[in-house]
N, C-alpha and C positions, 0 to 999 in steps of 0.2 A: 505493498500500499505507498503511496506517495505520502511524503507529506505536505500540508497545506501550504504553508511561506513558500512551497518549490512548485507550487499548481500555476496554472496562466488564469484562474481566478486570482489569488494571492497578489500575484506578481503583475498584474497588467494594473491594477490598482482602480480599475474603473468599479469594484465593488464595493469598495470603504463604505460607504454608505449603508450600506444594504450591510455589512458584516458586522458592525458596531448598535447600528441598529434594530436587525430582525432577528430573536432568535430561533424564529423557525428557520433563516437561511442557515444559521452557523449550524443549527439542529443536522440537518442535513448536508450537509460540510460536513461534521463529523462522520456520518457514516459512511462517506466515501472516502474520507483522508486520514490519516494520522496527525495528530491536532495535541498541545500540549494543556495540560491541567488547567490551566487560566485562560486556555483561548477565548471563554465568556467575559472573565473582566476587563483583558487587557488587549491591543492588536498585539499582534507579533513584531509587528515593525515598529513599535513602539507610539504610534503616532495619536495625539489627543484628538477627543471629536470635534475638540476647536477649530484643528490645524483640518480637520476634513470637512468641515461645516467651511471652512474658508477657502478649499480648493488648493492646500499649501499641502500637495502628496508627492511625493515625490517618486519621480518611475522606476530609478535603476538608484545603483548607488554614486555613482557620475554623472548626473541628470546633464542634456545638451547642454552649451552655452546659445546665448542667443543670437541671431546673427550680427553682422557687421554694423548694418544699420542702426537698429540699436543702440548698440555696443555705440558708436559715438556721436550719437544722439546724450546720450548719460554721461558721457564724456565731455561733449561739450557744456550738458547742463552744469556739470563739474565744476567747471571752470567758470563759469557764470557766479557758482555761489564764493567759492575761495575767493575773487576776483571784488565780490560784495562783503565778505570779511576782513580780507587786507583795506581796503578802502574806509573800513570802521574800525582799524585800527589793530585786527585782533590777531593774534598770534596764531599761522597758519596750521601750527602742527598740535596736537592735542599730549597729552601729557602720557606719558609711560603707562601706567594705572588706565589711564581708558584705554587705549591701545591694547594692554593685556584683555582687558572688561571685553573690548569688540571681539579681537580673535577669538577667545573661549568661545564668546556663541556663535559664531557662525561656525567655527571646526565644534561643534555639538551637534551640527545642523540639527539643529531642534524644527527647523522651517522647510529642512527638504531640500536647498537649492544648492548646499554647496558642491563643489563639483572637485572632491578630493583630489584627484589625479592633476586636473589642471588648475589647483588652489585658486579659483573664479568662480563668484555663485552666477548661479544659472538663470536666475529671474534677470538679476541688471545685467551683468555679463564686467561684471568692474572686477580687474586687479586686484586681489586679493590683500595683499601686499602695498602696492599703494596708495587705496582708500581708505583702511583702516587708519592711520596714522593722521591723514587730512582732519581737523577739527570740525570744517563744517558740513562734512559729508554726514548724511541718513543713509541706513541700509536699508535698503530698497522696499524690504516689507513689515518695515517696522518694529523691528529687535532692538534697534539702539538709534538713538538722533544726536544730533549736533551736539557738539560739547562748547561750553560756552561759559568761561571764566568770569565768576561771579566776585570774585575778591578784590575787584577796581572798585 
């Protein structure tokens, strides 16, 4: 018998909402596949119901990066944000603790968009090691925001 996590039903991520919201659906899959004991309580991929409802469902371990056009538009928007911060007299570089916190969030892949192989975000296409240190930048799916130094 195949493990459910290795089945097309689970791998496709097209049935996440049914899997998490329908006991009958889970019961039918239990009859056809090997499932762990906690199958009824937790998603086998660790997705929360909030992520599933918002559509933040990773399709693979290394999701595809957006096309070059989208990445260029996002890059141009980033340049504008940095310029606004510089014009307002703000330091363009975030403190180390902010960079470390952002890094931990992205590497945890809680949103499902982090492509570990390419070290890029599959939502916005940002170059992970270039965007995180910039104070004016924000996560494309809202997991972290701009750094604003309130000490002045």
